[in-house]
C-alpha positions as CSV (number, residue, x, y, z in Angstrom):
1,M,-15.0,-26.5,-42.9
2,R,-12.4,-24.7,-40.9
3,R,-13.4,-22.9,-37.6
4,S,-12.8,-19.5,-39.1
5,K,-15.7,-20.1,-41.6
6,R,-18.3,-20.6,-38.7
7,I,-21.1,-18.0,-39.1
8,V,-23.9,-17.4,-37.1
9,I,-25.5,-14.1,-37.5
10,L,-27.2,-13.2,-34.3
11,G,-28.8,-16.5,-34.1
12,F,-30.3,-14.8,-37.2
13,V,-30.5,-15.4,-41.1
14,L,-26.8,-15.3,-42.7
15,M,-27.2,-15.7,-46.4
16,Q,-23.8,-17.7,-47.1
17,F,-24.0,-19.8,-50.1
18,A,-21.8,-22.5,-51.6
19,F,-22.4,-22.2,-55.4
20,S,-22.3,-19.6,-58.5
21,I,-25.6,-20.1,-60.0
22,K,-26.9,-19.5,-63.5
23,S,-30.1,-17.5,-62.7
24,R,-33.1,-16.1,-64.8
25,Q,-32.3,-12.6,-63.5
26,P,-29.1,-10.7,-63.6
27,Q,-27.4,-9.4,-60.8
28,D,-28.6,-5.7,-61.4
29,D,-30.8,-5.9,-58.2
30,F,-27.9,-5.7,-56.2
31,C,-26.5,-2.8,-58.1
32,G,-28.0,0.6,-58.2
33,I,-31.1,0.1,-56.1
34,R,-32.8,3.0,-54.3
35,N,-33.9,2.5,-50.7
36,T,-37.5,2.8,-50.4
37,S,-38.1,0.2,-47.6
38,F,-36.4,1.8,-44.6
39,Q,-35.3,5.0,-42.8
40,S,-33.2,6.2,-39.9
41,E,-34.2,5.2,-36.2
42,E,-35.9,2.1,-37.5
43,M,-35.6,-0.6,-35.0
44,V,-36.6,-4.3,-35.1
45,N,-36.5,-6.8,-32.4
46,F,-36.4,-10.6,-32.7
47,T,-36.9,-13.4,-30.2
48,V,-34.9,-16.6,-31.0
49,Y,-36.6,-20.1,-30.2
50,Y,-34.7,-23.2,-30.0
51,S,-35.7,-26.6,-30.4
52,V,-34.2,-30.2,-30.0
53,A,-37.4,-32.6,-29.5
54,G,-40.2,-30.4,-31.3
55,I,-40.7,-28.0,-28.3
56,Y,-39.4,-24.5,-29.0
57,V,-37.9,-22.5,-26.0
58,N,-36.9,-18.8,-25.7
59,A,-33.1,-19.0,-26.2
60,G,-32.1,-15.5,-27.1
61,N,-32.9,-12.1,-28.8
62,A,-31.5,-10.2,-31.7
63,T,-32.1,-6.3,-32.4
64,F,-31.4,-4.3,-35.9
65,R,-31.2,-0.6,-35.6
66,V,-30.5,2.0,-38.3
67,D,-28.9,5.5,-37.9
68,L,-28.2,8.0,-40.3
69,E,-24.5,9.2,-39.8
70,N,-21.8,10.9,-41.9
71,M,-18.6,9.1,-43.0
72,N,-15.9,10.9,-45.1
73,N,-18.5,13.8,-45.7
74,R,-20.9,11.4,-47.1
75,P,-24.3,10.4,-45.6
76,V,-24.3,6.7,-44.6
77,Y,-27.0,4.4,-43.0
78,H,-25.1,3.1,-39.6
79,I,-26.9,-0.4,-39.1
80,T,-26.1,-2.3,-36.1
81,G,-27.0,-5.9,-35.1
82,D,-26.8,-6.9,-31.7
83,G,-27.8,-10.6,-30.6
84,K,-27.5,-12.7,-27.5
85,S,-28.3,-16.0,-25.8
86,N,-30.6,-15.9,-22.9
87,S,-28.5,-16.1,-19.6
88,S,-30.2,-19.3,-18.6
89,Y,-28.7,-20.8,-22.0
90,D,-25.2,-19.2,-21.9
91,W,-23.8,-22.6,-20.1
92,I,-24.9,-24.5,-23.2
93,Y,-23.9,-21.9,-26.0
94,K,-23.2,-18.4,-25.2
95,V,-23.7,-16.1,-27.9
96,R,-22.8,-12.4,-27.9
97,D,-22.6,-10.8,-31.4
98,R,-22.4,-7.3,-32.8
99,Y,-22.6,-6.5,-36.6
100,E,-22.1,-2.9,-38.0
101,S,-22.4,-1.9,-41.6
102,Y,-22.2,1.7,-42.9
103,I,-23.8,1.9,-46.4
104,D,-23.8,4.8,-48.8
105,T,-27.2,6.3,-48.7
106,A,-27.0,7.1,-52.5
107,T,-25.9,3.7,-53.9
108,M,-27.0,1.2,-51.2
109,Q,-23.3,-0.1,-51.2
110,P,-21.4,-0.8,-47.9
111,L,-18.3,1.3,-47.1
112,K,-17.4,-0.3,-43.9
113,F,-18.4,-3.6,-42.0
114,I,-17.4,-4.5,-38.5
115,R,-18.0,-8.0,-37.1
116,S,-17.4,-8.7,-33.1
117,V,-18.6,-12.2,-32.1
118,N,-18.5,-14.4,-29.3
119,E,-20.1,-17.7,-30.1
120,G,-19.5,-20.5,-27.7
121,G,-16.4,-19.5,-26.7
122,Y,-15.3,-18.9,-30.4
123,K,-14.2,-15.1,-31.0
124,K,-13.7,-13.2,-34.0
125,Y,-13.2,-9.5,-34.7
126,Q,-13.1,-8.3,-38.3
127,N,-12.9,-4.7,-39.5
128,V,-13.4,-4.1,-43.5
129,T,-13.3,-0.9,-45.4
130,F,-14.7,-1.2,-49.1
131,N,-12.9,0.9,-51.6
132,K,-15.5,1.3,-54.4
133,T,-13.2,2.8,-56.9
134,A,-10.5,0.1,-56.8
135,N,-13.0,-2.5,-55.9
136,T,-11.2,-4.0,-52.9
137,A,-12.1,-4.8,-49.3
138,I,-9.1,-3.8,-47.0
139,S,-9.4,-5.8,-43.8
140,N,-7.1,-6.2,-40.7
141,E,-5.6,-9.2,-42.3
142,G,-4.9,-7.8,-45.8
143,V,-6.2,-6.4,-49.2
144,F,-8.6,-8.5,-51.3
145,K,-10.2,-8.0,-54.7
146,V,-13.9,-7.8,-54.8
147,P,-16.8,-7.4,-57.3
148,G,-18.2,-3.8,-57.8
149,C,-21.4,-4.4,-56.1
150,V,-20.2,-6.5,-53.2
151,Q,-22.0,-6.7,-50.2
152,D,-21.3,-7.5,-46.2
153,V,-23.6,-9.6,-44.4
154,V,-25.7,-6.7,-42.9
155,S,-25.8,-4.8,-45.8
156,A,-27.1,-7.6,-48.0
157,M,-30.3,-8.0,-45.9
158,F,-31.3,-4.4,-46.2
159,Y,-30.2,-4.1,-49.7
160,A,-32.7,-7.1,-50.3
161,R,-35.5,-5.5,-48.6
162,N,-35.8,-3.1,-51.4
163,I,-35.9,-6.0,-54.2
164,D,-39.0,-5.5,-56.3
165,F,-40.3,-9.4,-55.9
166,S,-43.0,-8.5,-58.3
167,K,-40.7,-8.9,-61.3
168,Y,-39.9,-12.6,-60.3
169,Q,-42.0,-16.0,-60.6
170,P,-41.8,-18.5,-58.1
171,D,-38.5,-20.5,-58.2
172,D,-36.6,-17.6,-59.6
173,R,-32.9,-17.0,-58.1
174,I,-31.8,-13.7,-57.4
175,P,-27.8,-13.7,-57.5
176,F,-25.4,-11.4,-55.4
177,S,-22.2,-11.5,-54.1
178,M,-20.9,-11.0,-50.6
179,F,-17.6,-10.4,-48.8
180,L,-16.8,-12.2,-45.5
181,D,-13.9,-13.8,-43.8
182,N,-11.8,-12.5,-46.6
183,E,-13.4,-14.3,-49.2
184,V,-16.1,-13.4,-51.9
185,Y,-19.1,-15.8,-51.9
186,N,-21.6,-16.2,-55.1
187,M,-24.9,-16.6,-53.5
188,Y,-28.5,-16.2,-54.4
189,I,-32.2,-15.9,-52.8
190,R,-34.8,-18.2,-54.1
191,Y,-38.1,-16.4,-54.6
192,L,-40.8,-18.6,-53.6
193,G,-44.1,-16.8,-53.9
194,K,-46.5,-15.3,-51.4
195,E,-47.9,-16.9,-48.1
196,T,-49.9,-16.1,-45.0
197,V,-48.2,-17.3,-41.8
198,K,-48.8,-17.0,-38.1
199,T,-46.1,-15.9,-35.8
200,K,-45.8,-15.3,-32.3
201,Y,-46.4,-11.6,-33.0
202,G,-49.4,-12.0,-35.3
203,K,-50.9,-13.3,-38.5
204,F,-49.2,-11.7,-41.8
205,R,-49.4,-11.8,-45.4
206,T,-45.8,-12.4,-46.5
207,I,-43.2,-13.1,-49.3
208,K,-41.5,-16.3,-49.0
209,I,-37.9,-16.8,-49.7
210,K,-34.9,-19.4,-49.5
211,P,-31.2,-18.8,-49.0
212,L,-28.8,-21.4,-50.1
213,L,-26.5,-22.1,-47.1
214,V,-23.0,-23.3,-46.8
215,K,-22.7,-26.3,-44.6
216,G,-21.0,-25.0,-41.3
217,T,-20.7,-26.0,-37.5
218,I,-24.4,-24.5,-36.9
219,F,-26.4,-24.5,-40.0
220,E,-26.9,-27.5,-42.4
221,G,-26.1,-26.8,-46.0
222,G,-28.5,-26.5,-48.8
223,E,-31.9,-24.7,-49.1
224,K,-32.9,-25.5,-45.6
225,M,-33.7,-22.2,-44.4
226,T,-37.1,-20.4,-45.1
227,V,-37.5,-16.7,-44.3
228,W,-40.9,-14.8,-44.4
229,I,-40.8,-11.0,-45.1
230,S,-43.9,-8.6,-44.7
231,D,-45.7,-8.2,-47.8
232,D,-45.6,-4.4,-47.7
233,N,-43.3,-1.8,-48.4
234,N,-41.1,-2.5,-45.4
235,H,-40.1,-5.9,-46.2
236,I,-39.0,-6.7,-42.5
237,P,-38.2,-10.4,-41.8
238,V,-41.5,-11.7,-39.7
239,R,-40.2,-15.1,-39.2
240,I,-36.9,-17.2,-40.2
241,E,-36.9,-21.3,-39.7
242,S,-34.1,-23.6,-40.0
243,P,-32.6,-27.0,-38.9
244,L,-29.3,-26.8,-37.0
245,V,-26.7,-29.5,-37.0
246,V,-28.4,-30.2,-33.6
247,G,-32.0,-29.4,-33.3
248,S,-33.9,-26.2,-35.1
249,V,-34.4,-22.7,-34.7
250,K,-37.4,-20.3,-35.3
251,I,-37.0,-16.8,-35.1
252,D,-40.1,-14.3,-34.9
253,M,-40.1,-10.5,-35.2
254,M,-41.7,-9.6,-31.6
255,D,-41.5,-5.5,-31.8
256,Y,-40.5,-2.7,-34.0
257,D,-40.4,1.1,-33.9
258,N,-40.2,4.0,-36.4
259,L,-40.8,1.8,-39.7
260,R,-40.8,4.0,-42.8
261,H,-44.4,2.7,-44.0
262,P,-47.5,1.2,-42.2
263,L,-47.1,-2.5,-41.5
264,T,-50.1,-3.2,-43.7
265,S,-49.2,-6.9,-44.1
266,L,-50.5,-7.5,-40.4
267,I,-53.8,-9.2,-40.8
268,K,-54.2,-9.8,-37.0
269,L,-52.3,-9.1,-33.8
270,R,-51.7,-12.2,-31.8
271,R,-51.4,-10.4,-28.2
């Protein structure tokens, strides 16, 4: 895979997928859904742990924040994701990433996406505007045809938080499309059911899902990544685990502010 396809979302979960999947459920869950899971001024912080020989060390952090703004006289959620490696690990693999998505509050569809990354010396800047009337994505590299309900990498995560997982059975696949690096990826989330997990923050009741990853320079391909989201109305990720090309990564939610709903999935606080 060429270098431009390298995708590391803040050391965080990037749902890039390789295949168009025949699914039990239609793609309607990514068209016309209403936001009931998050609100303006929400902020969630994550710690990234890296392991080579089975011992996890604190290697970096990521923060996602939601703000309510206006774009072209319409209200939008401006979601920013910032991730960086700890200074002590910069000499191994320095990460300074920032992702931004401007999402129409009425349709939960992205109107603008900005990606500015510096990952191990690889730098990439992309500015994309979505024309929902013409179904096009206009980037700094051209104009591209996209599906009507296409997502960017940030809007997809926040859109997925509003999925009603009670409609699904374990092993069901929820498909959607995503635009990144001037291409449309046909992707899915596999629903695995519910599970209680212990994280660095505490013990949670969770919904367990798996994205099918495209093999790249960091993540292995296939259904290797596992994501646990809070089994409450917030649906925030509380743990992510994945093998890497070298070693493995574990990401835990460690702090939050201004959630829309009480975090009722928390059974016991660890600290």
